[in-house]
C-alpha positions as CSV (number, residue, x, y, z in Angstrom):
1,X,-1.2,-70.2,5.1
2,X,-3.8,-68.1,7.1
3,X,-6.2,-65.4,6.1
4,X,-3.9,-62.4,6.8
5,X,-0.9,-64.2,4.8
6,X,-3.3,-65.0,2.0
7,X,-4.8,-61.5,1.9
8,X,-0.9,-60.2,1.6
9,X,0.2,-62.5,-1.1
10,X,-3.2,-61.2,-3.0
11,X,-2.2,-57.7,-2.6
12,X,1.5,-58.1,-3.6
13,X,0.2,-60.0,-6.6
14,X,-2.1,-57.4,-7.6
15,X,-0.5,-54.2,-6.5
16,X,3.2,-54.7,-6.0
17,X,2.7,-53.9,-2.2
18,X,1.6,-56.4,0.5
19,X,1.0,-53.6,3.2
20,X,-0.9,-50.8,1.7
21,X,-2.0,-48.1,3.6
22,X,-5.9,-47.6,3.4
23,X,-8.2,-44.2,3.5
24,X,-12.1,-44.1,3.4
25,X,-13.3,-43.0,0.0
26,X,-16.3,-42.3,-2.0
27,X,-17.2,-45.2,-4.0
28,X,-20.8,-45.1,-4.5
29,X,-22.2,-41.8,-6.2
30,X,-24.7,-39.6,-3.9
31,X,-23.5,-40.6,-0.5
32,X,-22.8,-37.9,2.2
33,X,-19.8,-39.6,3.7
34,X,-17.4,-42.1,2.0
35,X,-18.6,-45.6,2.2
36,X,-15.7,-47.6,0.8
37,X,-12.0,-48.0,1.0
38,X,-9.1,-47.5,-1.3
39,X,-5.2,-47.8,-0.8
40,X,-3.7,-44.3,-0.2
41,X,-2.7,-42.3,-3.5
42,X,0.8,-41.5,-3.9
43,X,0.2,-38.9,-6.4
44,X,1.6,-35.5,-4.9
45,X,-1.3,-33.7,-6.4
46,X,-4.0,-36.0,-4.6
47,X,-4.8,-34.2,-1.2
48,X,-4.8,-37.0,1.4
49,X,-8.3,-35.7,2.9
50,X,-10.0,-35.8,-0.5
51,X,-12.3,-38.8,-0.4
52,X,-12.5,-39.0,-4.3
53,X,-11.2,-41.7,-6.3
54,X,-9.4,-40.9,-9.3
55,X,-7.6,-42.8,-12.0
56,X,-4.1,-41.9,-10.2
57,X,-5.5,-44.0,-7.2
58,X,-4.3,-47.4,-6.9
59,X,-6.9,-50.7,-6.8
60,X,-8.9,-51.9,-5.3
61,X,-11.6,-50.0,-4.4
62,X,-13.9,-51.5,-2.0
63,X,-17.4,-50.7,-1.2
64,X,-18.4,-51.2,2.8
65,X,-22.1,-50.2,2.5
66,X,-21.5,-47.7,5.2
67,X,-19.2,-45.1,6.5
68,X,-18.5,-46.5,10.0
69,X,-17.8,-49.7,8.3
70,X,-15.4,-48.1,6.0
71,X,-13.5,-46.3,8.7
72,X,-13.5,-49.2,11.1
73,X,-11.9,-51.3,8.1
74,X,-9.2,-48.6,7.1
75,X,-8.4,-48.3,10.8
76,X,-8.2,-52.0,11.3
77,X,-6.0,-52.6,8.0
78,X,-3.8,-49.7,8.7
79,X,-3.2,-51.1,12.1
80,X,-2.6,-54.4,10.7
81,X,0.0,-53.0,8.4
82,X,2.5,-53.7,11.0
83,X,1.7,-57.1,12.3
84,X,3.8,-60.2,11.4
C-alpha cells in the first residue's frame, strides 16, 4: 500500500470520506492569514470563504505553520482528489 492509499484509508476510517475537499483555515489564534487546512464544511450556514473553524466543521484541522504552505497543501490535496 502506498502513502496515498494509506492516507485515504485513514480519512475514510476517521471521517467517512476518503477524498475530502480541503480549504485553508485559521487554526492558530492571532494570525493575519489562515495557516492551517480543514475539510470543507457542508453546513449551509458556513460561508465557503470564511476561514474560521466551527464545531460544524469536519476534522481533522491541520496546522501548517504558514499561509503559503496551507494554501499549497489545500490545492495539492484538492487536485489529488481525482487521482487514482
